C-alpha beads as a LAMMPS data file, in Angstrom:
LAMMPS data file: protein, C-alpha beads

227 atoms
226 bonds

1 atom types
1 bond types

-500.0 500.0 xlo xhi
-500.0 500.0 ylo yhi
-500.0 500.0 zlo zhi

Masses

1 110.0

Atoms # bond

1 1 1 -316.167 300.314 -282.033
2 1 1 -315.752 300.327 -278.198
3 1 1 -315.879 298.139 -275.292
4 1 1 -317.349 298.328 -272.052
5 1 1 -315.645 297.978 -269.118
6 1 1 -318.132 298.003 -266.204
7 1 1 -317.068 297.697 -262.376
8 1 1 -318.975 295.267 -260.271
9 1 1 -317.138 293.888 -258.111
10 1 1 -317.730 296.001 -254.852
11 1 1 -318.765 294.339 -251.850
12 1 1 -320.913 296.978 -250.550
13 1 1 -319.454 297.429 -246.621
14 1 1 -320.752 300.951 -246.045
15 1 1 -324.716 300.218 -246.857
16 1 1 -324.023 297.185 -245.090
17 1 1 -326.895 295.195 -246.764
18 1 1 -325.500 291.653 -246.296
19 1 1 -324.923 291.416 -250.127
20 1 1 -323.018 293.209 -252.462
21 1 1 -324.877 296.450 -253.077
22 1 1 -325.034 295.510 -256.973
23 1 1 -327.620 293.421 -255.950
24 1 1 -329.769 295.909 -254.028
25 1 1 -333.331 295.992 -255.361
26 1 1 -333.936 299.562 -256.658
27 1 1 -337.541 299.913 -257.291
28 1 1 -337.490 296.126 -257.509
29 1 1 -334.290 295.914 -260.401
30 1 1 -330.932 295.277 -259.257
31 1 1 -328.710 298.227 -259.003
32 1 1 -326.291 296.313 -261.768
33 1 1 -329.057 296.264 -264.265
34 1 1 -329.631 299.824 -264.478
35 1 1 -326.242 300.256 -266.267
36 1 1 -326.250 296.887 -267.926
37 1 1 -329.150 298.307 -269.718
38 1 1 -327.932 301.479 -270.507
39 1 1 -325.430 300.266 -272.563
40 1 1 -326.859 297.305 -274.131
41 1 1 -329.205 300.456 -275.840
42 1 1 -325.773 301.858 -277.296
43 1 1 -324.719 299.958 -281.002
44 1 1 -321.107 301.879 -280.784
45 1 1 -320.529 299.047 -277.823
46 1 1 -320.051 296.003 -279.079
47 1 1 -318.516 294.006 -275.561
48 1 1 -318.979 294.766 -272.294
49 1 1 -316.234 293.002 -269.476
50 1 1 -318.297 292.429 -266.277
51 1 1 -316.377 291.414 -263.137
52 1 1 -317.797 289.626 -260.182
53 1 1 -317.463 290.113 -256.247
54 1 1 -315.503 286.747 -255.637
55 1 1 -318.198 284.138 -255.165
56 1 1 -320.674 285.790 -256.943
57 1 1 -320.351 284.913 -260.655
58 1 1 -323.640 282.928 -260.931
59 1 1 -325.892 285.134 -259.452
60 1 1 -324.063 288.357 -262.495
61 1 1 -324.729 286.134 -264.712
62 1 1 -328.122 285.494 -264.169
63 1 1 -329.225 288.758 -263.961
64 1 1 -327.549 289.112 -267.434
65 1 1 -329.585 286.288 -268.289
66 1 1 -333.136 286.943 -266.699
67 1 1 -333.100 290.876 -268.243
68 1 1 -331.999 289.596 -271.684
69 1 1 -329.027 291.501 -272.618
70 1 1 -327.853 291.807 -275.874
71 1 1 -324.362 292.418 -276.347
72 1 1 -321.479 290.215 -275.723
73 1 1 -320.326 290.113 -272.324
74 1 1 -316.923 288.514 -270.733
75 1 1 -316.729 287.649 -267.232
76 1 1 -313.875 288.280 -264.985
77 1 1 -313.368 287.788 -261.351
78 1 1 -312.710 291.384 -259.394
79 1 1 -309.576 292.353 -258.010
80 1 1 -308.821 293.532 -254.304
81 1 1 -309.051 296.852 -255.330
82 1 1 -310.861 298.931 -257.953
83 1 1 -306.979 299.576 -259.543
84 1 1 -306.621 295.763 -259.782
85 1 1 -310.154 294.976 -261.424
86 1 1 -309.613 297.070 -264.157
87 1 1 -306.006 295.736 -264.399
88 1 1 -307.445 292.724 -264.950
89 1 1 -310.918 293.602 -267.303
90 1 1 -307.750 294.911 -269.871
91 1 1 -306.508 291.787 -271.301
92 1 1 -310.170 291.485 -272.205
93 1 1 -310.816 294.092 -274.237
94 1 1 -311.209 293.512 -277.621
95 1 1 -311.708 296.870 -278.906
96 1 1 -308.992 299.616 -279.514
97 1 1 -311.570 302.202 -277.084
98 1 1 -312.857 301.744 -273.976
99 1 1 -315.579 303.158 -271.867
100 1 1 -315.320 302.736 -267.898
101 1 1 -318.394 302.499 -266.170
102 1 1 -319.292 301.117 -262.136
103 1 1 -322.438 299.557 -261.976
104 1 1 -323.042 301.248 -258.614
105 1 1 -323.845 304.396 -260.462
106 1 1 -327.096 303.338 -262.031
107 1 1 -328.222 306.911 -263.155
108 1 1 -326.293 306.395 -265.816
109 1 1 -328.086 306.957 -269.317
110 1 1 -327.495 305.218 -272.893
111 1 1 -326.902 309.579 -274.128
112 1 1 -324.363 309.783 -271.192
113 1 1 -322.649 306.977 -272.864
114 1 1 -323.125 308.012 -276.246
115 1 1 -322.271 312.038 -275.676
116 1 1 -318.629 310.656 -274.046
117 1 1 -318.014 308.321 -277.523
118 1 1 -319.183 311.255 -279.543
119 1 1 -316.259 313.199 -278.240
120 1 1 -313.625 314.094 -280.619
121 1 1 -310.758 313.697 -277.390
122 1 1 -309.940 309.880 -277.395
123 1 1 -309.588 310.232 -273.448
124 1 1 -311.812 311.376 -271.217
125 1 1 -314.065 311.679 -268.545
126 1 1 -317.329 312.977 -266.883
127 1 1 -316.690 315.942 -264.295
128 1 1 -318.275 317.886 -262.159
129 1 1 -317.439 321.829 -260.458
130 1 1 -317.682 321.516 -256.985
131 1 1 -320.091 323.651 -255.176
132 1 1 -318.392 323.174 -251.991
133 1 1 -315.194 324.584 -250.430
134 1 1 -312.112 322.053 -249.934
135 1 1 -309.463 322.097 -248.152
136 1 1 -305.884 320.275 -247.432
137 1 1 -305.638 318.664 -243.622
138 1 1 -303.718 316.812 -241.592
139 1 1 -306.042 314.074 -240.522
140 1 1 -303.587 312.865 -237.324
141 1 1 -303.318 316.013 -235.790
142 1 1 -307.132 317.705 -237.085
143 1 1 -305.433 321.027 -238.420
144 1 1 -305.986 322.641 -241.546
145 1 1 -302.456 322.679 -243.442
146 1 1 -303.928 325.328 -246.371
147 1 1 -306.228 326.335 -248.757
148 1 1 -307.131 324.632 -252.336
149 1 1 -309.208 326.703 -255.397
150 1 1 -312.123 324.896 -255.838
151 1 1 -312.171 326.731 -259.480
152 1 1 -309.660 324.472 -259.906
153 1 1 -310.959 321.406 -259.249
154 1 1 -313.364 318.920 -260.517
155 1 1 -315.217 315.832 -258.583
156 1 1 -314.284 313.149 -260.817
157 1 1 -317.332 311.003 -262.579
158 1 1 -318.031 308.028 -264.779
159 1 1 -318.111 307.053 -267.582
160 1 1 -314.882 307.979 -268.466
161 1 1 -313.224 306.899 -271.969
162 1 1 -310.088 305.919 -273.135
163 1 1 -307.831 304.621 -276.053
164 1 1 -307.677 301.024 -274.519
165 1 1 -303.563 301.585 -275.419
166 1 1 -303.231 304.574 -273.273
167 1 1 -305.175 302.586 -270.204
168 1 1 -302.968 299.790 -270.926
169 1 1 -299.714 302.239 -270.834
170 1 1 -301.286 303.941 -267.691
171 1 1 -301.154 300.604 -265.502
172 1 1 -297.882 299.636 -266.533
173 1 1 -296.610 302.755 -265.845
174 1 1 -298.316 302.766 -262.285
175 1 1 -297.031 299.209 -262.312
176 1 1 -293.277 300.462 -262.384
177 1 1 -294.334 303.442 -260.461
178 1 1 -295.767 300.920 -257.365
179 1 1 -298.529 303.798 -257.109
180 1 1 -302.163 302.921 -256.938
181 1 1 -305.445 305.416 -257.830
182 1 1 -308.995 304.723 -257.375
183 1 1 -309.922 305.963 -261.118
184 1 1 -308.439 306.296 -264.326
185 1 1 -308.641 309.771 -265.523
186 1 1 -305.816 310.611 -263.012
187 1 1 -303.836 308.189 -263.313
188 1 1 -303.892 308.263 -267.136
189 1 1 -303.033 312.073 -266.979
190 1 1 -300.163 311.115 -263.997
191 1 1 -298.966 308.836 -266.556
192 1 1 -298.360 311.520 -268.567
193 1 1 -301.272 310.975 -271.229
194 1 1 -303.869 314.391 -272.361
195 1 1 -306.825 313.805 -270.765
196 1 1 -310.071 316.307 -271.035
197 1 1 -312.749 316.538 -268.817
198 1 1 -316.667 317.193 -269.942
199 1 1 -319.386 318.403 -267.505
200 1 1 -321.270 316.092 -266.356
201 1 1 -324.339 315.205 -264.391
202 1 1 -325.371 315.590 -260.223
203 1 1 -327.471 312.761 -260.881
204 1 1 -325.143 310.801 -261.696
205 1 1 -323.605 309.788 -258.574
206 1 1 -322.399 306.928 -256.814
207 1 1 -324.500 304.498 -254.114
208 1 1 -322.166 304.287 -251.402
209 1 1 -324.460 304.681 -248.465
210 1 1 -328.263 303.410 -247.570
211 1 1 -329.586 306.864 -247.870
212 1 1 -328.235 307.161 -251.282
213 1 1 -329.812 303.660 -252.421
214 1 1 -332.972 305.935 -250.846
215 1 1 -332.050 308.836 -253.151
216 1 1 -331.514 306.188 -256.364
217 1 1 -334.295 305.012 -255.676
218 1 1 -336.497 307.999 -255.825
219 1 1 -334.739 309.389 -259.015
220 1 1 -335.146 306.801 -260.759
221 1 1 -338.705 305.956 -260.023
222 1 1 -339.699 309.467 -260.493
223 1 1 -340.518 310.254 -264.058
224 1 1 -339.525 314.195 -263.697
225 1 1 -335.764 312.119 -264.611
226 1 1 -336.767 311.783 -267.869
227 1 1 -336.284 315.295 -269.910

Bonds

1 1 1 2
2 1 2 3
3 1 3 4
4 1 4 5
5 1 5 6
6 1 6 7
7 1 7 8
8 1 8 9
9 1 9 10
10 1 10 11
11 1 11 12
12 1 12 13
13 1 13 14
14 1 14 15
15 1 15 16
16 1 16 17
17 1 17 18
18 1 18 19
19 1 19 20
20 1 20 21
21 1 21 22
22 1 22 23
23 1 23 24
24 1 24 25
25 1 25 26
26 1 26 27
27 1 27 28
28 1 28 29
29 1 29 30
30 1 30 31
31 1 31 32
32 1 32 33
33 1 33 34
34 1 34 35
35 1 35 36
36 1 36 37
37 1 37 38
38 1 38 39
39 1 39 40
40 1 40 41
41 1 41 42
42 1 42 43
43 1 43 44
44 1 44 45
45 1 45 46
46 1 46 47
47 1 47 48
48 1 48 49
49 1 49 50
50 1 50 51
51 1 51 52
52 1 52 53
53 1 53 54
54 1 54 55
55 1 55 56
56 1 56 57
57 1 57 58
58 1 58 59
59 1 59 60
60 1 60 61
61 1 61 62
62 1 62 63
63 1 63 64
64 1 64 65
65 1 65 66
66 1 66 67
67 1 67 68
68 1 68 69
69 1 69 70
70 1 70 71
71 1 71 72
72 1 72 73
73 1 73 74
74 1 74 75
75 1 75 76
76 1 76 77
77 1 77 78
78 1 78 79
79 1 79 80
80 1 80 81
81 1 81 82
82 1 82 83
83 1 83 84
84 1 84 85
85 1 85 86
86 1 86 87
87 1 87 88
88 1 88 89
89 1 89 90
90 1 90 91
91 1 91 92
92 1 92 93
93 1 93 94
94 1 94 95
95 1 95 96
96 1 96 97
97 1 97 98
98 1 98 99
99 1 99 100
100 1 100 101
101 1 101 102
102 1 102 103
103 1 103 104
104 1 104 105
105 1 105 106
106 1 106 107
107 1 107 108
108 1 108 109
109 1 109 110
110 1 110 111
111 1 111 112
112 1 112 113
113 1 113 114
114 1 114 115
115 1 115 116
116 1 116 117
117 1 117 118
118 1 118 119
119 1 119 120
120 1 120 121
121 1 121 122
122 1 122 123
123 1 123 124
124 1 124 125
125 1 125 126
126 1 126 127
127 1 127 128
128 1 128 129
129 1 129 130
130 1 130 131
131 1 131 132
132 1 132 133
133 1 133 134
134 1 134 135
135 1 135 136
136 1 136 137
137 1 137 138
138 1 138 139
139 1 139 140
140 1 140 141
141 1 141 142
142 1 142 143
143 1 143 144
144 1 144 145
145 1 145 146
146 1 146 147
147 1 147 148
148 1 148 149
149 1 149 150
150 1 150 151
151 1 151 152
152 1 152 153
153 1 153 154
154 1 154 155
155 1 155 156
156 1 156 157
157 1 157 158
158 1 158 159
159 1 159 160
160 1 160 161
161 1 161 162
162 1 162 163
163 1 163 164
164 1 164 165
165 1 165 166
166 1 166 167
167 1 167 168
168 1 168 169
169 1 169 170
170 1 170 171
171 1 171 172
172 1 172 173
173 1 173 174
174 1 174 175
175 1 175 176
176 1 176 177
177 1 177 178
178 1 178 179
179 1 179 180
180 1 180 181
181 1 181 182
182 1 182 183
183 1 183 184
184 1 184 185
185 1 185 186
186 1 186 187
187 1 187 188
188 1 188 189
189 1 189 190
190 1 190 191
191 1 191 192
192 1 192 193
193 1 193 194
194 1 194 195
195 1 195 196
196 1 196 197
197 1 197 198
198 1 198 199
199 1 199 200
200 1 200 201
201 1 201 202
202 1 202 203
203 1 203 204
204 1 204 205
205 1 205 206
206 1 206 207
207 1 207 208
208 1 208 209
209 1 209 210
210 1 210 211
211 1 211 212
212 1 212 213
213 1 213 214
214 1 214 215
215 1 215 216
216 1 216 217
217 1 217 218
218 1 218 219
219 1 219 220
220 1 220 221
221 1 221 222
222 1 222 223
223 1 223 224
224 1 224 225
225 1 225 226
226 1 226 227
């Protein structure tokens, strides 16, 4: 069985909606609900560890009740960074395997969760090919300092799955080294673990801006999205 660590602690500063973006209604439904409902339909997920921004626990609990989520949920206050938030969630994970997702990616489906859970490798992330050219630069001088082969680069997506022991050890490594990561697949890889990737879906994007909210609303409301 798997636990789902569902990151839900962001404040949505770039959306500037006056409240955390996970409470913004997309097609009349709070963004958080889409990931909860998708995970709730996955038999292998027996626990959801759900975090919340400081001061917003009651609002999150109300959403869970209002949308009749059946999977047992453990609540925990978010940290000041994503990295810290995952670290706070790990001691509450009850299963030997954990899936990480974030509510800001509301286009995830139950099939996405099931596909990565079924993958034979224990430590796996969805990733996408990068269809555009990227370059290393010096932001201070605005100088281009080299080139990168995009064929060896990937856009890191979620969900990701790990052995819980792998993720715990990787976060212990980060604490020893004094480093902070913005997601966990690269953290585990840098910590020395064998992490694989599978091809993701460009519709499974992260809602960050007002335009993203509008795009998510279109895709979630478009019947053509359901294949």
